[in-house]
C-alpha positions in Angstrom: 0.0 0.0 0.0 1.5 3.3 -1.0 1.2 6.7 0.7 -2.2 8.2 0.4 -4.1 5.0 -0.1 -6.5 3.4 2.4 -8.0 0.0 2.8 -11.2 1.2 4.6 -14.2 -0.3 2.9 -17.8 -0.4 4.1 -20.3 -2.8 2.6 -24.1 -2.6 2.5 -24.7 -6.2 3.6 -28.4 -6.1 2.9 -28.0 -4.8 -0.7 -27.3 -8.1 -2.5 -29.8 -10.0 -0.3 -32.7 -7.6 -0.9 -32.0 -6.7 -4.5 -30.9 -8.4 -7.7 -28.0 -6.1 -8.7 -27.3 -5.6 -12.4 -25.0 -2.8 -13.5 -22.7 -1.1 -11.1 -21.4 2.5 -11.2 -18.5 4.2 -9.3 -19.3 7.7 -8.0 -17.4 10.2 -6.0 -19.0 11.5 -2.8 -19.1 15.2 -1.8 -18.2 15.1 1.9 -17.0 17.5 4.6 -13.7 17.0 6.4 -15.3 15.6 9.5 -17.1 13.0 7.4 -13.8 11.8 5.8 -12.3 11.5 9.4 -15.3 9.3 10.3 -14.7 7.1 7.3 -11.1 6.7 8.3 -12.1 5.9 11.8 -14.5 3.2 10.5 -17.8 4.6 11.9 -20.1 4.4 8.9 -23.4 2.5 8.6 -24.9 2.0 5.1 -27.6 -0.6 5.7 -30.6 1.6 5.2 -29.2 3.9 2.7 -30.2 4.5 -0.9 -29.5 6.9 -3.8 -32.1 9.0 -5.6 -32.0 11.2 -8.7 -33.3 14.7 -7.9 -33.5 17.4 -10.6 -30.9 15.7 -12.8 -28.4 15.1 -9.9 -27.8 12.0 -7.9 -27.9 12.1 -4.1 -27.1 9.6 -1.4 -29.7 9.5 1.4 -29.7 7.5 4.7 -26.0 6.9 5.1 -25.3 7.1 8.8 -22.0 8.7 9.9 -21.4 8.1 13.6 -20.0 11.5 14.6 -20.3 13.7 17.6 -21.4 17.0 16.0 -23.0 17.8 12.6 -25.7 16.1 10.6 -25.3 12.4 10.7 -27.7 11.5 7.9 -27.6 14.6 5.7 -28.2 14.2 1.9 -24.8 13.9 0.2 -24.3 14.6 -3.5 -22.8 11.9 -5.7 -20.4 12.9 -8.5 -21.1 11.1 -11.8 -20.6 12.0 -15.5 -23.7 13.4 -17.3 -23.9 10.4 -19.6 -24.0 8.1 -16.6 -26.7 10.2 -14.9 -28.8 10.1 -18.1 -28.5 6.4 -18.3 -29.5 6.0 -14.7 -32.5 8.3 -15.2 -33.6 6.0 -18.1 -33.1 2.8 -16.1 -34.7 4.0 -12.8 -37.8 5.2 -14.8 -38.4 1.5 -15.6 -40.7 -0.4 -13.2 -38.9 -1.8 -10.1 -35.4 -0.5 -10.5 -33.6 1.4 -7.7 -30.2 2.8 -7.0 -28.6 0.9 -4.2 -25.3 1.8 -2.5 -23.2 -1.4 -2.3 -19.8 -0.3 -1.1 -18.1 2.9 0.3 -14.3 3.2 0.2 -11.4 5.6 0.1 -9.1 5.8 -3.0 -6.1 8.1 -2.7 -7.9 10.1 0.0 -11.1 10.5 -2.0 -14.4 8.9 -0.9 -16.0 6.7 -3.6 -19.3 4.8 -3.5 -20.3 1.8 -5.7 -23.9 2.1 -6.8 -25.8 -0.9 -8.1 -28.9 -0.7 -10.3 -31.1 -3.3 -8.7 -34.6 -4.7 -8.8 -36.2 -5.8 -5.5 -36.4 -9.5 -4.7 -39.5 -11.3 -3.7 -39.7 -13.2 -0.5 -39.3 -16.6 -2.1 -36.2 -15.4 -4.0 -34.6 -14.4 -0.7 -35.3 -17.9 0.7 -33.6 -19.3 -2.4 -30.6 -17.1 -1.8 -30.3 -18.3 1.8 -30.6 -22.0 0.7 -27.9 -21.6 -2.0 -25.6 -19.9 0.6 -26.1 -22.7 3.1 -25.5 -25.4 0.4 -22.3 -23.6 -0.6 -21.1 -23.6 3.0 -21.8 -27.3 3.4 -19.8 -28.1 0.2 -16.9 -26.0 1.4 -17.1 -27.7 4.8 -17.0 -31.2 3.3 -14.1 -30.2 1.0 -12.2 -28.8 3.9 -12.2 -32.2 5.6 -10.6 -34.0 2.7 
């Protein structure tokens, strides 16, 4: 790891469970200095967060920064190219698609967020996901013994 790089990554654990994620996009996040310090300290919760397009700009809502002062859950602007925003506007206009934050990380001192274009899963699809995960664990467990 070189100077200026960081390994802090925060995952939205519910994202892939609740949504079928298709395309992913990387966006910069407009943050204050205190919020960057909170990311470096590892005090970020993304579980109930989502992204929304408002007046041709993309915003991240519901990201909880565990800090002493300031607004913990303020709306944060996401930095994307205009072509990407136009594509997202077209996709989210379709029935059932949403912008889901998957991962937040630091790259060379700058905060980046990975957005996924996802469609909500039905309850039976979630049960199938759990079943597949448990089967995979059993297979790995049996292979470990050999």
